[in-house]
C-alpha positions in Angstrom: -0.1 -6.4 -23.3 -3.4 -5.3 -21.9 -4.1 -6.3 -18.3 -7.3 -8.2 -17.7 -9.4 -9.5 -14.8 -11.0 -6.2 -13.6 -14.2 -5.8 -15.6 -17.2 -6.1 -13.3 -15.1 -7.1 -10.3 -15.7 -5.6 -6.8 -12.6 -3.9 -5.2 -11.8 -2.1 -2.0 -8.8 0.2 -1.7 -7.7 1.5 1.7 -5.6 4.6 2.1 -7.5 5.7 -1.0 -7.2 9.5 -0.4 -3.4 9.4 -0.5 -1.4 9.8 -3.7 -0.8 6.1 -4.4 -4.2 5.0 -3.2 -5.9 7.6 -5.3 -3.9 6.5 -8.4 -4.9 2.8 -7.8 -8.6 3.7 -7.5 -8.4 5.6 -10.8 -6.6 2.7 -12.5 -9.2 0.2 -11.2 -12.1 2.3 -12.3 -10.6 2.8 -15.8 -10.2 -1.0 -16.0 -13.9 -1.6 -15.3 -13.9 -2.5 -11.6 -16.5 -1.3 -9.1 -14.3 0.4 -6.4 -15.0 1.4 -2.8 -12.4 4.0 -1.6 -11.7 3.8 2.1 -9.7 6.2 4.3 -9.9 8.2 7.5 -12.4 10.9 8.0 -9.7 13.6 8.1 -8.1 12.3 4.9 -11.4 12.3 3.0 -12.7 15.6 4.4 -12.8 18.1 1.6 -10.9 15.8 -0.7 -13.1 12.9 -1.7 -11.9 10.3 -4.2 -13.6 11.0 -7.5 -15.8 8.6 -9.4 -16.5 6.1 -6.6 -18.1 5.4 -3.3 -16.0 6.9 -0.4 -16.1 5.2 3.1 -14.6 6.3 6.3 -12.3 3.6 7.9 -9.8 3.4 10.6 -7.7 0.3 9.7 -6.7 -0.1 13.4 -10.3 -1.1 14.2 -10.7 -4.8 13.2 -14.5 -4.8 13.7 -14.9 -1.7 11.5 -12.8 -3.4 8.7 -14.9 -6.6 8.8 -18.1 -4.5 8.8 -16.9 -2.5 5.7 -16.1 -5.7 3.8 -19.6 -7.2 4.6 -21.3 -4.0 3.6 -19.4 -3.7 0.4 -20.2 -7.3 -0.6 -23.9 -6.8 0.3 -24.1 -3.7 -1.9 -21.8 -4.6 -4.8 -21.2 -8.4 -4.8 -18.3 -10.7 -3.9 -15.0 -9.0 -3.1 -12.5 -10.1 -5.7 -9.8 -7.4 -5.5 -8.3 -5.8 -2.3 -5.6 -3.2 -2.1 -4.2 -2.1 1.2 -2.4 1.2 0.7 -3.1 2.9 4.1 0.0 3.9 6.0 1.6 6.6 8.1 5.2 7.8 8.7 7.2 9.0 11.7 10.7 10.4 11.5 13.2 10.6 14.3 15.9 8.7 16.2 14.7 5.6 17.9 16.3 6.7 21.2 14.1 9.8 21.1 10.9 8.4 19.7 7.9 8.9 21.9 6.2 5.6 22.8 2.9 6.9 21.5 4.5 7.5 18.1 5.7 3.9 18.0 2.1 2.7 18.9 0.6 5.0 16.2 2.8 3.8 13.4 2.8 0.2 14.3 -1.0 0.4 14.8 -1.7 1.7 11.3 1.1 0.0 9.3 1.3 -3.4 11.0 -1.9 -4.0 13.0 -3.9 -2.3 10.2 -2.4 -4.6 7.6 -3.3 -7.6 9.8 -7.0 -6.4 10.1 -7.4 -5.4 6.4 -5.7 -8.3 4.7 -7.3 -10.8 7.0 -10.8 -9.4 6.3 -10.1 -9.4 2.6 -8.8 -13.0 2.8 -11.7 -14.3 4.7 -14.1 -12.9 2.1 -12.1 -14.2 -0.8 -11.9 -17.7 0.7 -15.7 -17.7 0.9 -15.9 -16.5 -2.7 -13.5 -19.1 -4.1 -10.5 -16.8 -4.8 -9.2 -13.3 -5.3 -6.2 -11.1 -5.2 -4.8 -8.9 -2.4 -2.0 -6.4 -2.8 -0.4 -4.5 0.1 1.6 -1.4 -0.5 4.6 -1.6 1.7 8.0 0.1 1.3 11.5 -0.5 0.2 12.4 0.6 3.8 11.1 -2.8 4.9 14.3 -4.4 3.5 17.0 -1.9 4.3 17.9 0.0 7.5 17.1 3.8 7.4 18.5 6.5 9.6 15.7 8.1 11.6 13.1 5.9 10.1 13.3 2.9 12.5 9.6 2.6 13.5 8.5 3.1 9.9 10.9 0.5 8.6 10.0 -2.0 11.3 6.3 -1.5 10.7 6.6 -2.1 7.0 8.9 -5.1 7.5 6.2 -6.6 9.7 3.5 -5.9 7.2 5.5 -7.4 4.4 6.1 -10.7 6.1 2.6 -10.8 7.3 1.3 -10.6 3.8 3.7 -13.2 2.5 2.6 -15.6 5.3 -1.0 -15.0 4.5 -0.3 -15.7 0.9 1.2 -19.1 1.9 -1.9 -19.9 4.0 -4.4 -18.9 1.3 -2.7 -20.2 -1.8 -4.6 -23.5 -1.8 -7.9 -21.5 -1.7 -7.0 -19.5 -4.8 -6.3 -16.2 -3.0 -3.1 -14.5 -4.2 -1.3 -12.1 -1.8 1.5 -9.9 -3.0 3.4 -6.8 -1.9 4.4 -3.7 -3.9 7.2 -1.9 -2.2 7.7 1.7 -3.4 10.8 3.8 -3.0 10.7 7.5 -3.0 7.5 8.6 -4.7 6.1 12.1 -5.4 3.4 12.1 -2.7 2.8 14.4 0.3 4.4 11.8 2.6 7.6 12.1 0.6 7.8 15.8 0.2 6.9 16.3 3.8 10.3 14.8 4.7 12.3 17.3 2.6 14.4 19.8 4.4 14.9 21.7 1.1 12.3 23.2 -1.2 11.0 21.8 -4.5 13.7 20.8 -6.9 16.5 20.9 -4.4 14.6 18.4 -2.2 14.0 16.1 -5.1 17.7 16.3 -6.2 18.8 15.4 -2.7 16.7 12.3 -2.7 17.9 11.3 -6.2 21.6 11.8 -5.3 21.4 10.0 -2.0 23.5 10.8 1.1 26.7 9.3 2.3 26.2 10.8 5.8 22.8 9.1 6.1 24.1 5.8 4.5 21.4 6.1 1.8 22.0 5.3 -1.8 20.5 7.5 -4.5 18.2 6.4 -7.3 19.9 4.9 -10.3 17.1 5.8 -12.6 17.6 9.5 -11.6 14.0 10.2 -10.9 11.3 9.7 -8.3 8.4 7.5 -8.9 4.9 8.9 -9.6 1.9 7.5 -7.9 0.9 6.1 -11.3 4.1 4.2 -11.5 3.2 2.4 -8.2 -0.4 1.9 -9.3 0.8 0.2 -12.5 2.7 -2.3 -10.4 -0.3 -2.9 -8.2 -2.6 -3.4 -11.2 -0.2 -6.0 -12.6 -0.2 -7.9 -9.3 -4.0 -7.9 -9.3 -4.4 -8.9 -12.9 -5.0 -12.2 -14.7 -1.5 -11.8 -16.1 -0.1 -12.3 -12.6 -2.2 -15.4 -12.0 0.7 -17.5 -11.0 2.3 -14.9 -8.8 1.8 -15.0 -5.0 3.9 -14.1 -2.0 6.0 -11.8 -4.2 7.6 -8.6 -2.9 8.0 -6.3 -5.9 10.3 -3.3 -5.3 9.4 -0.2 -7.4 12.2 2.1 -6.4 14.2 3.0 -9.5 17.0 0.6 -8.2 17.5 2.6 -5.0 18.1 -0.4 -2.7 20.3 -2.2 -5.2 18.2 -5.2 -4.3 18.9 -8.6 -5.9 
């Protein structure tokens, strides 16, 4: 089956300089969409997203998000596809977590999701429809040792997008979540306490001490694996899917 619904459509991807965001941009371009890649100045510096227009954006700034959507529509036409892949991670016990780290992670992952998906939704309601996908995490649905703020922020983002999907369904705007598990990105490898293959094996095998299951498929996801799920959710073939929370984690959460 070939996915359709992208040719000539205008799309915005946040977090576009990261591994998953970059893979989503490449997939959208390959499918014929016009894509604007948005990320922070530091993320894009010296590492622009190839083949498309790059824009600096702090998703915590609601006015900046609204301005970006307006500028993209003025330059490229009505926004039809929106992917929110921006996110940050903090590791550590909740009892020792500095309050400023809580604010940073909640600010990007939860408040940023509010600003971005709301701006996308407003534009799509004006345009008569569209599709929004937020990249969340399987950590939104299962407790994680030393990942409390990240899990909480992703749980908030996930429910926000589902509620938005309920509110916008009658206006023809579909809102869905793709929830990756462990994926070969710098965010993942930055958590490893062992190098290279040893770190990957530890994630695949899981840890009884950390109450963390391994990955039944015996491999980590690639950014392209996650991008494929995002593309399906954006496509015509998912035209009757909204408010879904699709886990792409190799079975790691044993989720029903």
